[in-house]
N, CA and C atoms as a LAMMPS dump frame, in Angstrom:
ITEM: TIMESTEP
0
ITEM: NUMBER OF ATOMS
585
ITEM: BOX BOUNDS ff ff ff
-5.0000000000000000e+02 5.0000000000000000e+02
-5.0000000000000000e+02 5.0000000000000000e+02
-5.0000000000000000e+02 5.0000000000000000e+02
ITEM: ATOMS id mol type element x y z
1 1 1 N -423.862 -265.592 119.269
2 1 2 C -423.07 -266.733 118.825
3 1 3 C -423.698 -268.03 119.294
4 2 1 N -423.439 -269.09 118.534
5 2 2 C -423.931 -270.409 118.927
6 2 3 C -422.899 -271.056 119.824
7 3 1 N -423.365 -271.729 120.835
8 3 2 C -422.445 -272.427 121.725
9 3 3 C -422.447 -273.901 121.403
10 4 1 N -421.326 -274.545 121.646
11 4 2 C -421.212 -275.977 121.397
12 4 3 C -421.101 -276.669 122.738
13 5 1 N -421.975 -277.65 122.956
14 5 2 C -421.991 -278.392 124.209
15 5 3 C -421.894 -279.872 123.922
16 6 1 N -421.421 -280.611 124.894
17 6 2 C -421.507 -282.067 124.811
18 6 3 C -422.964 -282.456 124.905
19 7 1 N -423.293 -283.67 124.454
20 7 2 C -424.685 -284.114 124.402
21 7 3 C -425.36 -284.008 125.758
22 8 1 N -424.643 -284.146 126.847
23 8 2 C -425.226 -284.039 128.175
24 8 3 C -425.395 -282.613 128.643
25 9 1 N -424.952 -281.635 127.845
26 9 2 C -425.119 -280.247 128.196
27 9 3 C -423.853 -279.573 128.668
28 10 1 N -422.804 -280.336 129.008
29 10 2 C -421.547 -279.751 129.472
30 10 3 C -420.722 -279.316 128.271
31 11 1 N -419.858 -278.331 128.416
32 11 2 C -418.998 -277.926 127.306
33 11 3 C -418.131 -279.09 126.854
34 12 1 N -417.91 -279.144 125.54
35 12 2 C -417.113 -280.213 124.955
36 12 3 C -415.646 -280.021 125.301
37 13 1 N -415 -281.051 125.752
38 13 2 C -413.568 -280.986 126.06
39 13 3 C -412.819 -281.792 125.018
40 14 1 N -411.878 -281.147 124.368
41 14 2 C -411.094 -281.84 123.355
42 14 3 C -410.084 -282.789 123.951
43 15 1 N -409.878 -282.723 125.267
44 15 2 C -408.85 -283.53 125.907
45 15 3 C -409.343 -284.92 126.299
46 16 1 N -410.673 -285.124 126.324
47 16 2 C -411.23 -286.394 126.784
48 16 3 C -411.037 -287.476 125.733
49 17 1 N -410.597 -288.632 126.163
50 17 2 C -410.444 -289.767 125.253
51 17 3 C -411.814 -290.391 125.034
52 18 1 N -412.313 -290.296 123.819
53 18 2 C -413.659 -290.795 123.528
54 18 3 C -413.636 -292.036 122.651
55 19 1 N -412.489 -292.686 122.51
56 19 2 C -412.415 -293.865 121.657
57 19 3 C -413.344 -294.993 122.094
58 20 1 N -413.413 -295.321 123.396
59 20 2 C -414.368 -296.369 123.798
60 20 3 C -415.814 -295.963 123.514
61 21 1 N -416.134 -294.688 123.741
62 21 2 C -417.477 -294.187 123.481
63 21 3 C -417.801 -294.301 121.991
64 22 1 N -416.856 -293.908 121.151
65 22 2 C -417.053 -294.005 119.704
66 22 3 C -417.231 -295.465 119.29
67 23 1 N -416.445 -296.352 119.86
68 23 2 C -416.556 -297.772 119.523
69 23 3 C -417.937 -298.311 119.874
70 24 1 N -418.482 -297.888 121.019
71 24 2 C -419.83 -298.333 121.4
72 24 3 C -420.881 -297.79 120.428
73 25 1 N -420.717 -296.54 120.025
74 25 2 C -421.681 -295.944 119.086
75 25 3 C -421.615 -296.63 117.724
76 26 1 N -420.408 -296.925 117.267
77 26 2 C -420.248 -297.616 115.986
78 26 3 C -420.838 -299.025 116.08
79 27 1 N -420.631 -299.689 117.23
80 27 2 C -421.215 -301.022 117.42
81 27 3 C -422.74 -300.952 117.378
82 28 1 N -423.323 -299.899 117.955
83 28 2 C -424.775 -299.723 117.905
84 28 3 C -425.234 -299.479 116.475
85 29 1 N -424.506 -298.632 115.748
86 29 2 C -424.828 -298.395 114.337
87 29 3 C -424.862 -299.714 113.573
88 30 1 N -423.822 -300.53 113.754
89 30 2 C -423.728 -301.817 113.052
90 30 3 C -424.873 -302.74 113.464
91 31 1 N -425.212 -302.769 114.759
92 31 2 C -426.299 -303.636 115.227
93 31 3 C -427.64 -303.21 114.634
94 32 1 N -427.924 -301.911 114.637
95 32 2 C -429.182 -301.42 114.063
96 32 3 C -429.229 -301.722 112.568
97 33 1 N -428.117 -301.48 111.872
98 33 2 C -428.058 -301.762 110.436
99 33 3 C -428.267 -303.249 110.162
100 34 1 N -427.653 -304.111 110.977
101 34 2 C -427.784 -305.554 110.779
102 34 3 C -429.222 -306.023 110.977
103 35 1 N -429.889 -305.486 112.006
104 35 2 C -431.287 -305.868 112.251
105 35 3 C -432.173 -305.392 111.099
106 36 1 N -432.007 -304.12 110.691
107 36 2 C -432.821 -303.586 109.59
108 36 3 C -432.581 -304.381 108.313
109 37 1 N -431.318 -304.696 108.034
110 37 2 C -430.97 -305.453 106.838
111 37 3 C -431.554 -306.869 106.89
112 38 1 N -431.387 -307.539 108.025
113 38 2 C -431.887 -308.913 108.159
114 38 3 C -433.404 -308.966 108.006
115 39 1 N -434.115 -308.042 108.647
116 39 2 C -435.579 -308.014 108.516
117 39 3 C -436 -307.803 107.065
118 40 1 N -435.279 -306.926 106.359
119 40 2 C -435.609 -306.669 104.962
120 40 3 C -435.363 -307.903 104.097
121 41 1 N -434.185 -308.503 104.245
122 41 2 C -433.837 -309.667 103.415
123 41 3 C -434.782 -310.833 103.677
124 42 1 N -435.048 -311.12 104.944
125 42 2 C -435.93 -312.246 105.281
126 42 3 C -437.352 -311.991 104.791
127 43 1 N -437.854 -310.781 104.983
128 43 2 C -439.226 -310.48 104.542
129 43 3 C -439.348 -310.597 103.027
130 44 1 N -438.349 -310.135 102.298
131 44 2 C -438.393 -310.238 100.829
132 44 3 C -438.318 -311.696 100.39
133 45 1 N -437.479 -312.473 101.045
134 45 2 C -437.388 -313.899 100.717
135 45 3 C -438.751 -314.574 100.886
136 46 1 N -439.41 -314.279 102.016
137 46 2 C -440.697 -314.925 102.306
138 46 3 C -441.795 -314.492 101.342
139 47 1 N -441.87 -313.204 101.047
140 47 2 C -442.961 -312.773 100.154
141 47 3 C -442.726 -313.245 98.731
142 48 1 N -441.463 -313.303 98.282
143 48 2 C -441.195 -313.828 96.939
144 48 3 C -441.553 -315.308 96.874
145 49 1 N -441.196 -316.041 97.925
146 49 2 C -441.457 -317.489 97.933
147 49 3 C -442.941 -317.816 98.023
148 50 1 N -443.68 -317.077 98.848
149 50 2 C -445.066 -317.466 99.125
150 50 3 C -446.134 -316.578 98.485
151 51 1 N -445.79 -315.349 98.097
152 51 2 C -446.838 -314.438 97.636
153 51 3 C -446.674 -313.917 96.212
154 52 1 N -445.471 -314.035 95.645
155 52 2 C -445.282 -313.493 94.302
156 52 3 C -446.136 -314.257 93.291
157 53 1 N -446.661 -313.53 92.323
158 53 2 C -447.531 -314.077 91.267
159 53 3 C -448.866 -314.567 91.815
160 54 1 N -449.25 -314.043 92.977
161 54 2 C -450.555 -314.379 93.544
162 54 3 C -451.327 -313.091 93.782
163 55 1 N -452.605 -313.237 94.06
164 55 2 C -453.431 -312.067 94.338
165 55 3 C -452.953 -311.379 95.618
166 56 1 N -453.073 -310.045 95.689
167 56 2 C -452.686 -309.334 96.917
168 56 3 C -453.447 -309.863 98.137
169 57 1 N -452.768 -309.85 99.271
170 57 2 C -453.342 -310.343 100.518
171 57 3 C -453.668 -309.15 101.417
172 58 1 N -454.941 -309.051 101.815
173 58 2 C -455.353 -307.976 102.704
174 58 3 C -455.023 -308.365 104.143
175 59 1 N -454.204 -307.556 104.806
176 59 2 C -453.841 -307.793 106.201
177 59 3 C -454.815 -307.052 107.108
178 60 1 N -455.013 -305.77 106.852
179 60 2 C -455.994 -304.945 107.564
180 60 3 C -456.808 -304.228 106.492
181 61 1 N -458.079 -304.54 106.355
182 61 2 C -458.884 -303.954 105.276
183 61 3 C -458.794 -302.427 105.246
184 62 1 N -458.478 -301.927 104.057
185 62 2 C -458.388 -300.491 103.859
186 62 3 C -457.132 -299.844 104.406
187 63 1 N -456.289 -300.629 105.108
188 63 2 C -455.1 -300.061 105.751
189 63 3 C -453.806 -300.672 105.22
190 64 1 N -453.738 -302.012 105.137
191 64 2 C -452.492 -302.657 104.734
192 64 3 C -452.77 -303.886 103.871
193 65 1 N -452.099 -303.907 102.715
194 65 2 C -452.207 -305.023 101.774
195 65 3 C -450.799 -305.484 101.417
196 66 1 N -450.601 -306.793 101.314
197 66 2 C -449.343 -307.35 100.813
198 66 3 C -449.505 -307.555 99.314
199 67 1 N -448.768 -306.787 98.542
200 67 2 C -448.9 -306.787 97.088
201 67 3 C -447.496 -306.777 96.497
202 68 1 N -447.003 -307.932 96.053
203 68 2 C -445.613 -308.065 95.615
204 68 3 C -445.434 -307.52 94.203
205 69 1 N -444.498 -306.56 94.086
206 69 2 C -444.128 -306.035 92.767
207 69 3 C -442.608 -305.965 92.688
208 70 1 N -442.088 -305.858 91.478
209 70 2 C -440.653 -305.635 91.264
210 70 3 C -440.481 -304.205 90.761
211 71 1 N -439.722 -303.423 91.499
212 71 2 C -439.567 -302 91.215
213 71 3 C -438.185 -301.715 90.629
214 72 1 N -438.11 -301.307 89.35
215 72 2 C -436.815 -300.988 88.758
216 72 3 C -436.334 -299.585 89.107
217 73 1 N -437.211 -298.758 89.677
218 73 2 C -436.866 -297.367 89.967
219 73 3 C -436.532 -297.14 91.419
220 74 1 N -436.63 -295.883 91.798
221 74 2 C -436.386 -295.491 93.19
222 74 3 C -437.701 -295.556 93.94
223 75 1 N -437.709 -294.961 95.127
224 75 2 C -438.93 -294.917 95.92
225 75 3 C -440.049 -294.288 95.104
226 76 1 N -441.251 -294.79 95.287
227 76 2 C -442.438 -294.321 94.581
228 76 3 C -442.338 -294.549 93.074
229 77 1 N -441.498 -295.52 92.666
230 77 2 C -441.328 -295.906 91.267
231 77 3 C -440.85 -294.759 90.38
232 78 1 N -440.085 -293.837 90.944
233 78 2 C -439.511 -292.738 90.165
234 78 3 C -438.269 -293.248 89.434
235 79 1 N -438.099 -292.832 88.195
236 79 2 C -436.899 -293.157 87.43
237 79 3 C -436.762 -294.625 87.118
238 80 1 N -437.806 -295.227 86.574
239 80 2 C -437.78 -296.673 86.334
240 80 3 C -436.747 -297.098 85.3
241 81 1 N -436.266 -296.18 84.469
242 81 2 C -435.262 -296.541 83.473
243 81 3 C -433.84 -296.258 83.943
244 82 1 N -433.653 -295.923 85.208
245 82 2 C -432.345 -295.507 85.715
246 82 3 C -431.825 -296.439 86.806
247 83 1 N -432.097 -297.725 86.686
248 83 2 C -431.758 -298.682 87.741
249 83 3 C -430.281 -298.663 88.092
250 84 1 N -429.416 -298.655 87.102
251 84 2 C -427.977 -298.715 87.386
252 84 3 C -427.503 -297.436 88.086
253 85 1 N -428.122 -296.306 87.774
254 85 2 C -427.77 -295.047 88.445
255 85 3 C -428.139 -295.127 89.918
256 86 1 N -429.309 -295.694 90.209
257 86 2 C -429.718 -295.835 91.61
258 86 3 C -428.805 -296.8 92.362
259 87 1 N -428.271 -297.785 91.661
260 87 2 C -427.314 -298.704 92.277
261 87 3 C -426.046 -297.953 92.675
262 88 1 N -425.548 -297.124 91.777
263 88 2 C -424.341 -296.336 92.064
264 88 3 C -424.599 -295.375 93.217
265 89 1 N -425.765 -294.741 93.231
266 89 2 C -426.114 -293.822 94.322
267 89 3 C -426.155 -294.565 95.658
268 90 1 N -426.764 -295.767 95.658
269 90 2 C -426.85 -296.557 96.895
270 90 3 C -425.462 -296.925 97.406
271 91 1 N -424.555 -297.28 96.498
272 91 2 C -423.173 -297.58 96.909
273 91 3 C -422.538 -296.339 97.525
274 92 1 N -422.78 -295.175 96.92
275 92 2 C -422.254 -293.919 97.458
276 92 3 C -422.781 -293.615 98.85
277 93 1 N -424.069 -293.888 99.077
278 93 2 C -424.671 -293.657 100.393
279 93 3 C -424.02 -294.562 101.443
280 94 1 N -423.836 -295.821 101.101
281 94 2 C -423.218 -296.77 102.034
282 94 3 C -421.799 -296.314 102.381
283 95 1 N -421.019 -295.923 101.377
284 95 2 C -419.645 -295.462 101.612
285 95 3 C -419.64 -294.204 102.477
286 96 1 N -420.553 -293.28 102.202
287 96 2 C -420.621 -292.035 102.98
288 96 3 C -420.952 -292.32 104.444
289 97 1 N -421.873 -293.237 104.695
290 97 2 C -422.231 -293.577 106.075
291 97 3 C -421.04 -294.222 106.786
292 98 1 N -420.348 -295.112 106.102
293 98 2 C -419.197 -295.771 106.722
294 98 3 C -418.083 -294.765 107.025
295 99 1 N -417.879 -293.796 106.149
296 99 2 C -416.867 -292.757 106.408
297 99 3 C -417.285 -291.87 107.573
298 100 1 N -418.566 -291.533 107.638
299 100 2 C -419.084 -290.679 108.709
300 100 3 C -418.957 -291.366 110.062
301 101 1 N -419.025 -292.683 110.075
302 101 2 C -418.964 -293.433 111.335
303 101 3 C -417.67 -293.191 112.097
304 102 1 N -416.623 -292.72 111.412
305 102 2 C -415.353 -292.436 112.093
306 102 3 C -415.484 -291.295 113.095
307 103 1 N -416.453 -290.413 112.883
308 103 2 C -416.658 -289.264 113.774
309 103 3 C -417.77 -289.512 114.794
310 104 1 N -418.395 -290.668 114.738
311 104 2 C -419.62 -290.93 115.49
312 104 3 C -419.385 -291.058 116.993
313 105 1 N -420.055 -290.184 117.757
314 105 2 C -420.035 -290.271 119.22
315 105 3 C -421.42 -289.995 119.794
316 106 1 N -422.431 -290.05 118.963
317 106 2 C -423.79 -289.709 119.373
318 106 3 C -424.696 -290.936 119.275
319 107 1 N -425.376 -291.249 120.37
320 107 2 C -426.314 -292.376 120.394
321 107 3 C -427.456 -292.19 119.386
322 108 1 N -428.143 -291.033 119.369
323 108 2 C -429.232 -290.876 118.389
324 108 3 C -428.743 -290.974 116.951
325 109 1 N -427.563 -290.411 116.678
326 109 2 C -427.047 -290.503 115.308
327 109 3 C -426.621 -291.928 114.966
328 110 1 N -426.178 -292.706 115.942
329 110 2 C -425.837 -294.105 115.683
330 110 3 C -427.072 -294.872 115.213
331 111 1 N -428.211 -294.629 115.868
332 111 2 C -429.461 -295.279 115.467
333 111 3 C -429.893 -294.801 114.086
334 112 1 N -429.803 -293.493 113.873
335 112 2 C -430.204 -292.899 112.594
336 112 3 C -429.383 -293.47 111.445
337 113 1 N -428.063 -293.44 111.596
338 113 2 C -427.196 -293.946 110.525
339 113 3 C -427.339 -295.448 110.351
340 114 1 N -427.614 -296.17 111.432
341 114 2 C -427.855 -297.606 111.328
342 114 3 C -429.087 -297.917 110.496
343 115 1 N -430.163 -297.152 110.711
344 115 2 C -431.377 -297.336 109.907
345 115 3 C -431.104 -297.032 108.431
346 116 1 N -430.41 -295.926 108.179
347 116 2 C -430.102 -295.555 106.795
348 116 3 C -429.208 -296.603 106.123
349 117 1 N -428.196 -297.08 106.863
350 117 2 C -427.282 -298.071 106.301
351 117 3 C -427.984 -299.396 106.042
352 118 1 N -428.761 -299.878 107.01
353 118 2 C -429.477 -301.14 106.825
354 118 3 C -430.448 -301.081 105.658
355 119 1 N -431.182 -299.969 105.547
356 119 2 C -432.123 -299.815 104.434
357 119 3 C -431.416 -299.741 103.097
358 120 1 N -430.335 -298.955 103.042
359 120 2 C -429.592 -298.828 101.785
360 120 3 C -429.01 -300.173 101.357
361 121 1 N -428.471 -300.932 102.319
362 121 2 C -427.909 -302.249 101.987
363 121 3 C -428.99 -303.229 101.54
364 122 1 N -430.174 -303.139 102.162
365 122 2 C -431.266 -304.03 101.763
366 122 3 C -431.659 -303.848 100.309
367 123 1 N -431.879 -302.602 99.905
368 123 2 C -432.257 -302.361 98.515
369 123 3 C -431.078 -302.553 97.566
370 124 1 N -429.857 -302.263 98.038
371 124 2 C -428.675 -302.488 97.203
372 124 3 C -428.479 -303.976 96.914
373 125 1 N -428.786 -304.824 97.877
374 125 2 C -428.692 -306.266 97.657
375 125 3 C -429.604 -306.695 96.514
376 126 1 N -430.82 -306.148 96.487
377 126 2 C -431.73 -306.442 95.372
378 126 3 C -431.146 -305.956 94.061
379 127 1 N -430.615 -304.742 94.055
380 127 2 C -430.073 -304.165 92.821
381 127 3 C -428.913 -305.013 92.279
382 128 1 N -428.112 -305.568 93.17
383 128 2 C -426.95 -306.344 92.728
384 128 3 C -427.318 -307.759 92.31
385 129 1 N -428.2 -308.423 93.074
386 129 2 C -428.39 -309.859 92.885
387 129 3 C -429.688 -310.281 92.21
388 130 1 N -430.676 -309.44 92.138
389 130 2 C -431.947 -309.864 91.55
390 130 3 C -431.966 -309.63 90.043
391 131 1 N -432.926 -310.296 89.378
392 131 2 C -433.083 -310.14 87.939
393 131 3 C -433.579 -308.729 87.642
394 132 1 N -433.322 -308.199 86.469
395 132 2 C -432.904 -308.93 85.27
396 132 3 C -431.403 -309.119 85.099
397 133 1 N -430.568 -308.314 85.809
398 133 2 C -429.123 -308.439 85.617
399 133 3 C -428.399 -307.864 86.825
400 134 1 N -427.145 -308.297 87.046
401 134 2 C -426.372 -307.729 88.144
402 134 3 C -426.26 -306.207 88.008
403 135 1 N -426.396 -305.51 89.114
404 135 2 C -426.375 -304.052 89.219
405 135 3 C -427.609 -303.383 88.601
406 136 1 N -428.508 -304.18 88.027
407 136 2 C -429.731 -303.642 87.441
408 136 3 C -430.973 -304.351 87.97
409 137 1 N -430.816 -305.043 89.094
410 137 2 C -431.916 -305.815 89.657
411 137 3 C -433.066 -304.936 90.105
412 138 1 N -434.245 -305.495 90.054
413 138 2 C -435.443 -304.8 90.482
414 138 3 C -435.698 -305.089 91.962
415 139 1 N -435.995 -304.049 92.71
416 139 2 C -436.221 -304.168 94.147
417 139 3 C -437.598 -304.79 94.403
418 140 1 N -437.652 -305.702 95.376
419 140 2 C -438.918 -306.322 95.762
420 140 3 C -439.645 -305.397 96.728
421 141 1 N -440.819 -304.937 96.326
422 141 2 C -441.694 -304.139 97.187
423 141 3 C -442.947 -304.961 97.45
424 142 1 N -443.508 -304.814 98.66
425 142 2 C -444.673 -305.663 98.963
426 142 3 C -445.651 -305.061 99.962
427 143 1 N -445.323 -303.951 100.578
428 143 2 C -446.222 -303.344 101.561
429 143 3 C -446.968 -302.184 100.912
430 144 1 N -448.285 -302.227 100.98
431 144 2 C -449.082 -301.127 100.454
432 144 3 C -450.023 -300.631 101.541
433 145 1 N -449.735 -299.421 102.028
434 145 2 C -450.57 -298.813 103.059
435 145 3 C -451.685 -298.007 102.405
436 146 1 N -452.854 -298.085 102.99
437 146 2 C -454.021 -297.337 102.506
438 146 3 C -454.172 -297.478 100.985
439 147 1 N -454.425 -298.694 100.514
440 147 2 C -454.422 -298.959 99.072
441 147 3 C -455.416 -298.122 98.267
442 148 1 N -456.537 -297.729 98.872
443 148 2 C -457.518 -296.943 98.113
444 148 3 C -456.981 -295.562 97.765
445 149 1 N -455.947 -295.102 98.474
446 149 2 C -455.378 -293.784 98.18
447 149 3 C -454.335 -293.849 97.073
448 150 1 N -453.974 -295.053 96.654
449 150 2 C -452.94 -295.196 95.637
450 150 3 C -451.535 -295.001 96.185
451 151 1 N -451.373 -295.136 97.509
452 151 2 C -450.055 -294.992 98.132
453 151 3 C -449.112 -296.036 97.54
454 152 1 N -447.875 -295.641 97.18
455 152 2 C -446.954 -296.583 96.526
456 152 3 C -446.626 -297.792 97.391
457 153 1 N -446.292 -298.884 96.716
458 153 2 C -445.869 -300.109 97.391
459 153 3 C -444.404 -299.933 97.799
460 154 1 N -444.052 -300.39 99.005
461 154 2 C -442.702 -300.217 99.524
462 154 3 C -442.268 -301.473 100.251
463 155 1 N -441.091 -301.438 100.882
464 155 2 C -440.578 -302.593 101.617
465 155 3 C -439.98 -302.127 102.944
466 156 1 N -439.444 -303.05 103.73
467 156 2 C -438.9 -302.684 105.04
468 156 3 C -437.631 -301.846 104.927
469 157 1 N -436.857 -302.04 103.862
470 157 2 C -435.674 -301.193 103.657
471 157 3 C -436.1 -299.746 103.437
472 158 1 N -437.143 -299.55 102.629
473 158 2 C -437.661 -298.193 102.412
474 158 3 C -438.113 -297.575 103.731
475 159 1 N -438.786 -298.383 104.557
476 159 2 C -439.256 -297.889 105.865
477 159 3 C -438.091 -297.462 106.744
478 160 1 N -437.018 -298.255 106.753
479 160 2 C -435.836 -297.915 107.551
480 160 3 C -435.207 -296.62 107.051
481 161 1 N -435.138 -296.462 105.729
482 161 2 C -434.559 -295.245 105.149
483 161 3 C -435.403 -294.025 105.502
484 162 1 N -436.717 -294.148 105.394
485 162 2 C -437.599 -293.016 105.72
486 162 3 C -437.491 -292.664 107.206
487 163 1 N -437.524 -293.681 108.08
488 163 2 C -437.385 -293.414 109.525
489 163 3 C -436.041 -292.771 109.836
490 164 1 N -434.972 -293.276 109.222
491 164 2 C -433.65 -292.684 109.418
492 164 3 C -433.588 -291.256 108.908
493 165 1 N -434.214 -291 107.771
494 165 2 C -434.24 -289.649 107.222
495 165 3 C -434.991 -288.671 108.111
496 166 1 N -436.137 -289.111 108.643
497 166 2 C -436.916 -288.255 109.543
498 166 3 C -436.111 -287.967 110.817
499 167 1 N -435.462 -289.001 111.368
500 167 2 C -434.624 -288.799 112.558
501 167 3 C -433.46 -287.847 112.272
502 168 1 N -432.848 -287.968 111.094
503 168 2 C -431.729 -287.09 110.744
504 168 3 C -432.177 -285.633 110.687
505 169 1 N -433.336 -285.397 110.085
506 169 2 C -433.858 -284.026 110.021
507 169 3 C -434.144 -283.498 111.421
508 170 1 N -434.761 -284.336 112.262
509 170 2 C -435.073 -283.918 113.635
510 170 3 C -433.804 -283.598 114.416
511 171 1 N -432.797 -284.473 114.321
512 171 2 C -431.551 -284.259 115.068
513 171 3 C -430.829 -283.004 114.592
514 172 1 N -430.806 -282.794 113.285
515 172 2 C -430.173 -281.587 112.747
516 172 3 C -430.929 -280.342 113.209
517 173 1 N -432.243 -280.416 113.2
518 173 2 C -433.076 -279.284 113.634
519 173 3 C -432.827 -278.957 115.106
520 174 1 N -432.641 -279.985 115.926
521 174 2 C -432.4 -279.776 117.355
522 174 3 C -430.929 -279.459 117.666
523 175 1 N -430.089 -279.491 116.649
524 175 2 C -428.689 -279.121 116.845
525 175 3 C -427.771 -280.236 117.273
526 176 1 N -428.232 -281.482 117.264
527 176 2 C -427.382 -282.608 117.657
528 176 3 C -426.421 -282.944 116.519
529 177 1 N -425.152 -283.042 116.858
530 177 2 C -424.105 -283.315 115.881
531 177 3 C -423.657 -284.781 115.979
532 178 1 N -423.084 -285.286 114.904
533 178 2 C -422.626 -286.672 114.857
534 178 3 C -421.513 -286.918 115.881
535 179 1 N -420.72 -285.891 116.162
536 179 2 C -419.603 -286.064 117.09
537 179 3 C -420.012 -285.984 118.556
538 180 1 N -421.327 -285.927 118.829
539 180 2 C -421.806 -285.938 120.203
540 180 3 C -422.019 -284.559 120.799
541 181 1 N -421.686 -283.513 120.053
542 181 2 C -421.91 -282.153 120.547
543 181 3 C -423.309 -281.693 120.151
544 182 1 N -423.71 -280.578 120.769
545 182 2 C -425.004 -280.001 120.425
546 182 3 C -424.842 -278.497 120.264
547 183 1 N -425.217 -278.008 119.113
548 183 2 C -425.201 -276.575 118.889
549 183 3 C -426.502 -276.003 119.415
550 184 1 N -426.39 -274.984 120.236
551 184 2 C -427.582 -274.36 120.788
552 184 3 C -427.681 -272.938 120.289
553 185 1 N -428.863 -272.372 120.405
554 185 2 C -429.076 -271.003 119.971
555 185 3 C -429.972 -270.959 118.758
556 186 1 N -430.423 -269.788 118.435
557 186 2 C -431.314 -269.577 117.298
558 186 3 C -430.472 -269.456 116.046
559 187 1 N -430.672 -270.374 115.108
560 187 2 C -429.867 -270.398 113.886
561 187 3 C -430.081 -269.127 113.069
562 188 1 N -431.246 -268.498 113.197
563 188 2 C -431.518 -267.31 112.407
564 188 3 C -430.794 -266.092 112.953
565 189 1 N -430.672 -266.003 114.271
566 189 2 C -430.043 -264.827 114.856
567 189 3 C -428.621 -265.085 115.294
568 190 1 N -428.284 -266.354 115.474
569 190 2 C -426.942 -266.707 115.936
570 190 3 C -426.741 -266.457 117.411
571 191 1 N -427.809 -266.215 118.166
572 191 2 C -427.685 -265.948 119.593
573 191 3 C -427.625 -267.248 120.383
574 192 1 N -426.897 -267.229 121.461
575 192 2 C -426.76 -268.42 122.301
576 192 3 C -428.083 -268.681 123.02
577 193 1 N -428.33 -269.961 123.267
578 193 2 C -429.556 -270.356 123.979
579 193 3 C -429.316 -270.31 125.48
580 194 1 N -430.385 -269.997 126.207
581 194 2 C -430.294 -270.025 127.666
582 194 3 C -430.362 -271.439 128.203
583 195 1 N -430.926 -272.386 127.435
584 195 2 C -431.075 -273.754 127.941
585 195 3 C -430.429 -274.652 127.036
């Protein structure tokens, strides 16, 4: 059987009042989301103002180029004719994260969800307010890593989403739960872990 432990390794007690702890975790989620969102919005404002309709700018030769494009699709320019669908999906992601925050008592998950929320809000802002139309706006992408490989152009919101996604997979793999507990043991055999 799998055992459930508090994040510090002690058995979870249902009697402990964790409201202050949850409030701190939610505050961290909001702070991480706000920073990720602000960095995305400010960076897009600057590149649109100073770099759009100009030749790409090489920051590190062969490694990083600033190349401003408008992306109507999802990451990697998938589904370019489905902009409004991606807008609806982004709204769903934001709502799901906000609902999940009610159970949040884990520091790593607060950071993870904050990155996902900030990134989703950054690209959703483009979808709502940028041309060609409300809810159908094209996302501003401007970072191109390793341009000779044809790696897609992305933005800071995409980076936050990818980092949050990688952290979510890692936390789930290690058994860390959003409520601050940790499931231990081998998922394949269901046996409890010694550590």
